[in-house]
Phi, psi and omega in degrees: 000132185246132178261156179257086173244137179272128176277096187293328183290317179292323175299314178295321175298314180298320178295316181296316182290317179299316179296323178291319178300314180297316178298315181293322176301313177296322178297313178295323177295321175293320180290323178295317177297319181292324180285328174289323176297321175295327180290320179278338178278348179059042179271349185215193178290125181298323179295317180293323175299314181293321177297315181289325177295320179293318180297314181293324177296318181297314177297324178296320176297318180295321176296320180294321181290323180279333182281000000 
């Protein structure tokens, strides 16, 4: 016999983790856009801009794969 009880702890954990993933995804996306814009505006060193854009893109791909 199975009862219909909702496990609120796991549901709350799922909501918190999903919200965190979305927040981190948006943060990495904004940082990647900012670093690419700096790269094309020539406000800084091109190598540093490209390294940071590549790093943020890699983190973005990791978040997509894990999410």
